[in-house]
N, C-alpha and C positions, 0 to 999 in steps of 0.2 A: 682264467683270461689271458696273466701271462704264460702261463705253460702253451697254450693255445698257439700265443702268437710267438714266443721262440721255438714250436712247433713247425710253425709256418715258416718261419727264417730258413730252418734247416733244410726246406724243399728245395730240389733243385726249379730252375727257373720253366723247364718245360715239366714238372708235375706239377708246380702253383699254376700254371693254365690249364692246364688238363681238369685240375679242379675247379679252378675257377670256373668253367665252361660246365662243368657238373653243377655245380654251385646255382649256374642261374638258370641252368634248364632248369633243375627243381623248382627254384622261384618262379618260373614261365609254368611249369604243371599245375603247381599249388594255385597260382594265378587262375588257370585258366580252369580249373575244377571247382574254384572258388566263386569265381566270380564271372568268369566268360561265358563259360557254358548253362548255367541258369540264365544268362542273360538273351543268349541264342535263344535257351528252350521259350522264355517269355518271348521272344521279337515272332518265334514261329506259331506260337497260339495266337498273337495279336495279331498275323498275318492272316490266320485260321477264323479268325473270329469276325475281321471284316469281311473275310469272304462270305460266310454266311450272313451277317448282317446284309450284306449287295444281294444273297440271294432272297432273304428274306423282304426284303424294300420291293424287290422285281415283285415276289408273290403277292406282298399286300397293298401296293400300289392301284391295282385294278379294286380292288375291294373297298379303300379307300376312296376314290373317285364317285362309287356309287353310294357311298354311305350318305352323302346329303338327299338324296334319292328317299331314299332308304328312311332316315328321319322324317322327311318330307311326308310318307305314305303312313309313318306309326303317326304321324301329330293327325292324318286327315281319317285313319281308322278311329283312333279316341273322339275325333269331332263326332265321327257317326255315329259312335258310341254313345256318346254323351247326349246326342241328337235324337237316338234311337228310347232313351231311357227318358228324355225330356218329352216323348211321343208318347210312350208310354202312360207316364205320371200326368198327363195335362190333356192330351187329345181322348185318350182312351179313360179318362176319369171313369166313364161310368158305361156300360154295357150297349155296344151298338144294337140296334133291332134289324128284323132281318129286312127290313124296308133299306134299312142305309144301305146294308150291304147289296142288297136288288140292284139300286140305284150306280152304287159305283160299279159293280160288274157290266151293267148294262151302258155303262155313258162309255166304257172302255171300249164293247163291242160295237156302239156304234161310234165311235172315233177311227177305228178300226178297220171295220167293213165285216166283221165275222157276226154269224145270226146266232142268236141265244134260242136253241130249242126249249128247254126245261132249265130252272133252279131250281133244286130243292132242297131244304134244310137238314141238316144231320144232326144227329145228338149232341149236344155240347159238352164239352172238356173240361177237365179242371188238372192244369199241369201245374203244380206248385203254386204261386200265387197270380197266375197269368189263370183267364178263362179264353176256349178258344170258341168259335163257332163255325164249324164246317160246311161249307156249300158244293153239294154236286152239280158241277153244271154239264149241260151237254150242248154241243155248238156245231155248226159247220161254216164253211168257207174255203179258202185259196189257202196254202201251207204259207204264202208271206202272210196271211191277215191274221192268221193262227200265232206265226212268231212273234208281229206285235204286238199281238192281244194278252200274251201271255207274260213279254216284256213288261209292257204297263201294269199289269198288276205286280210284277216281283219287285219294280220299281217302284209304286205307289206308296204315297206319303204316308198312307196307313198301313200299319203291322197287317200283311198278308203273307202268307204262308202256300205257294202253288205244290201240290203234289199228286200222283195217282195219273199221271196224264196218259191217256191214250189217244192213239190217229187213226184213221183207215181209211183207204181210195186214195186217187189219184190226186198229185201237188194241187191238179186247178180245185179241184172239187173233192173236199176234207169233209169228215165227217170226227167228232173227237168230244171226248171228256174228260174232266181234271175235276180236284177237289179243290176249292178255297177255303184257308181257313184263317177268319179273323181273328186277331190278338187282343185282349184287353186286361184292363183290371179291373174287375166288377166294383161297382160303387160301394160302398159303405155307409150305411144309416150314421147320422150325426146322434152317437148315444148321449150329448149334451142337453141335447133337445127333446122335449115330450113327444110323445107319441102323437098326441093327438093336435100338435100344433099346427098352424097355417101352413101351407107347401106352396110355393111356386116355384116353376121349372123356366129357366132361361138359358138360351143357348145362344152364342154369341161366334160369329168365326174370328180368326185370331191374331185380330190386328191390334197393333199399339195402339191407337184408338181407344179402343175398349179394352185395355189393360187395367186401367182402374176398376172394373170388376173383379178382373183375378186377385187385385192385390188386396180388396176388400175383403175376399170369400178368406184368404192368408190370411187375412187378420183378423176374422170375425166379427167384419162391421156388418155383416147383412144378417148375422142372425138377433135381431133388434124387436122390442118390442112384443117378445111372444113367438118370434114367426120362425120357419125353416122355410131357408129358399136354396133351391140347387142351380148355382150356375157353372156353368161349363162352355171352352169351347170344341165349337166344332170345326173343322176346315171345309167340309162341304155346305156351301153357303144353300143351293139346292134342296138340300133336305131337310135344311132348317125349316124351310120356305113351307116344304109338304107336310113337314107335323106342324107348323101353324094350322094347316089346312084341317089336320085330322085332328088337333084338339092335344096331340103329345107333347107342344110345348107350350106354355101360355106367352109368351113373350121371346123378344129379339132384339137387338140391337140392328139399325140400319141407316140407309139415309134415305132422301127426298124420291131419285131415280127408283129404288129398287120397291120402295112402298108403293109408288104407281103402280110397280105389277103386279104388288100382292092386291090393292085395291080393287085393280081388274080384272083379277081371278074371283074376287066376291071372297074374300078373305074379311069377315068385320073387327077391323083393327081400329084402336085409340091409340095417337100419341099421346104420352103420358109426363115427359120431357124430352127437352134438347140434352146432347150430352157434350159434341163437340164439332166446332168446324175442324174442314178438313182440304186439305188440297191435291185430286186424285195422284195416285204412288203409283198408277202404271205405267208400263216402258214397253213401246214399241222397237221387240229385236227381231233382228237378223242372224242366221246362220254366218258361222262367221267365215266360209267361205265362198259365200254367196256374193254375186259379180252387183247389189243392191248398193246402191253409195249413197241416196239420196231418196226424198220420198216422192220425188216424180219418178223415180226408177219403179215405183209401185204397181203403177199403173197396167193394168189386165192380170197382176199379181193375186194369187191367194193368199187373203192374209185369213187368221186361226184368232179368233176372238171372242169369248163369252157373249152371244148376242143378247140383246137385249137390257144389259146391265150397265154397270160403270163402265165397264173394258169396251164395251160395244159405244160409248158415249164419247169416252178418253179417243177412240178411234175417228169417228164425226168430228171431234173438234179441230184434231192436228190435222187433218186433211183439209179441214175447212182454211183452218190459219194459213195453210199452204198454198190456197187458192184451187183445192182439191175437192171431191163429194164422194161419198160412200159408193156412187154408182163408177167411179174411175177403176175399182178394183174388187175384186171379190171374194165375198166375207163368207169363213165356215165357222161352224161353231164349235166350239175347244175352251174347256173350264183354262183358268190361269194355270194350274199346275200341271197339268195335261199337254198346255203349249211348251213347258220348259222341260218335259221329259220328253216332247215330240222332237225339239229343238237338243237335246244332248243327245240322242238317238239318231241322230240326222235325218228323221222325217218330216219333216216340213221346211219349209225358206224363211218364213216371217209370221210374227202370233204376237199378240199382247200377253202379257206378265205380269210380277210384280216382285218385290223384294219375300222374303230373300232370293229367291231364284236368280235376279237380274244381278246382282254381285257375282254368284257364284262362276254362273254363265258368262260375265267377261273376263271374270279373272283367270279361268281355266282355257279363256279362247276361242271357247264354242261354240259362242254368240257376242254381238256387239249392239248395245243402244242406236236406235235409229233417232226415236224422238222421246224424249220421256219427262217426267210430273212440268219441268221447267219449260217445256215447249208451248203450255195454255197456262192461263190465270184460270183455274177451274176450282175453287172452291166449292164445296158443299154442306151442307149442314146432315148431322148425325143425331138420329132419333131412338129414347127407348121406346116400343110397340109395344101392345100386350092385346091379347086378344078380348074382346069387350064382355065376354062371358066369363072370363077369369080374374074381371075387377069385382064382381059381386063379391060381397063377407072379405074379400083381400086387400083392404086400401091401407092397412098397417104393413102388410108385407111389401106392397109398391111404395109406399113411404119409404121403408128402411133398404129401398134397393139404388131409390134415389140418393137418399144422404149417403146411404157406403159409396158411390159413387162418387160424389161431391168429398165426403171424406177421405177419400184418397186420391181424389185429383190435389186438397190443399196439401197431404202429406207429402207427395210424388215431388209437387213446386217446393216444398220447403227442405226435403231432401232427394234431389235429384241423382247426386251420386249413387246413394242409398236404393232407390227404386230401380236404375237403371242397372245395378248389378243382379238385383234380385230378377227383372225382365228378362236379362241377360241369361242365366243362370235357368230359368222354368219357363223359357219362351218354348213351344210345341215345335218351334222348324229352327231351334237353335239360332236363335238372331244373336249377333255380337252385341257391344255396347257402340261401337263407331255406327253400325247401322242402325242401331235404336235413337241413336243424335242425332243420323240423315235423315229418318225416317220424320220424328220428334220436328222438323223444319218446316213440315208440312199440315201440322195439327196446332189446332189453338182452342184450348180448352176454354170451356165459359166461365169468365167471373160471375159471381152473384148476379150482381148488377146486370152483364151483357144477360144473361139467362132470363132473368125478370121483364126484361124489354120484352120478351115470348110470351108469356105466359101471366104475368099481372093485367096485362089488358085481355079487353075481348077479343075474339077470334075475326071477328069486324076488322080489327086492328091491323093495319097494313107494317110490314117488315119484311127482312132479308127471305124468311121462307115463302113468302108471295113470287119472288124473285125465282129461287131455286124452281120452286113447283112447275111456274110458266113455264121456263126453259126445257123443260121436262116433258112439259104436254106438247109443246114445239117439236119437240125431238120425236117421241112418239106418234104425231101426227105425218110430219113432213118425212121423216124419215125411214120409218117401220109402217106407216097403214092404219094407225088406231086413233080415231078416237076419244081421247082422254080428258076427263077434266075432275081435277081434284076437289070434290066437298070440304075446304078446309073447315066451316062451322059446325060440319057432323063428327069428323075425325079428330079434333083436340079435344083432350080431357084434362087441363090442367091445376083439377084440382087437390091432388096429391102434391105435385110440383108449389102449389101454393101454399099449400099449410106447412112445407118442409122449410121453403124462402120468407115464408109470413108476409104475404103479399097487403098490401095495406088498402089498397082500391084497385076492385079488377073487376069484371063482367061477372053477371050470372054461368058457369060452364053450363055448354050446351052438350048433352048427353045422350042420345038417344038408339034404339034398337037397330035400325038399320043404317047401311051408307047410302045416301040417296043424292039424286041431284035432281029440282024443281019438283019435288015428290015422286019421284020414279027411281027403283034401284039401278047404281050404279053399274053400266058396265063397259066393255071396251069395245067397237066394232071395227072390223074390218071394212078400209074400201075396197070398190070392186077395181081387181086390176093393181092393188099394191101389193 
């Protein structure tokens, strides 16, 4: 170090200055190469990365904006998929007969103005665990009518697949054909039950008030006393009634208004048990784009409603409550399911339907309610009804039905959350728990004491059943032009319910072989000009 200092001192001032400049330069070069250059490279890399990020943001922003819509669509598809699985599992638990498919196809043809020339069943097919029943359909009509007809088939609550469509002729008058395949899960015999066991077949609408039958079936409470009972949901109430006529099913669950129609058509039925009180869940809906804002605006308009039944009576009561009558509107026949389909397709302006369609149409702003269940105080009574010829020798099976329903109601009341969760996951229409809770506000299951008021007395005893029958008899007479009288003493058969509930005092049940009034067979007569 001393030698370097001595050498530095010997240098001339000019040399020292030059050497100092060189040293400083070398230090600067070293700093630049070791520190500044890498920092510069890092800066450039950072700037480039920011530039790339901005490009990615610009590129992905539009995609991010549609992400909520895509997520909503995914949820919708999942819901539809789950709903379809529920339909297959519950609605189609058993095979559809050809008559079921005929009725469905002809109903759609009737409402769309298509003329059916022939419906010919083809050979059944097995596709995996599903079974399909193809129907070859030939028809005629305008192109618009045929287009609507195919739309109804493809969007049916049932599992239909349309294929092999052919059309000929001009748009105003076309001939055509197609194949409609109804898919279902074949019913499986209960291997736990003996082959010789008594069997009853019960078909009920998929209404929440009848859900105790599904709970009882699921828990095995219907298979008591050595009986075997087949109980399934069927959305097509009209088909249920026709099956009662022909004897394909032994019983169903219905209410006073529908029962009057069945009796009027000559079906020999017996009311064997009251099930529940309910308030009509129907809702009068109008298209979202309709100028109709109040019931008064319905004057002269066409309202689509399932005529002769509960929906028709609901419309009658709603209009009456608002100072109007059925004569103020044009009533056209259409099932509740088809009303929902037609509103969604923009084919009609007003109609009566029910849940779950009401909530879906309203949420999607396709249609809005004009009058709902809260508009009228329309409570009625639901019954378990059986064909008279199915009761002989099947007393234990009928008692099992009544016990199973009552046991399921009791379980539901003790375990409401568990019951609603089960029904939400197993309901054929995909009804949510929230919707079930809302519907249940309009359902009153009878307590044992309330039920005994009906069947622990003779048929001559007055109770709310007389009120129900009386107002519906008046409705048929005044509004539909039919003279109908319900022979209560002849159609009540409380012997099975009395055994289940251990009535201690009651009259002898009246059980005749024909439904009659004052010694004559019961019928319904149309008034002239009605």
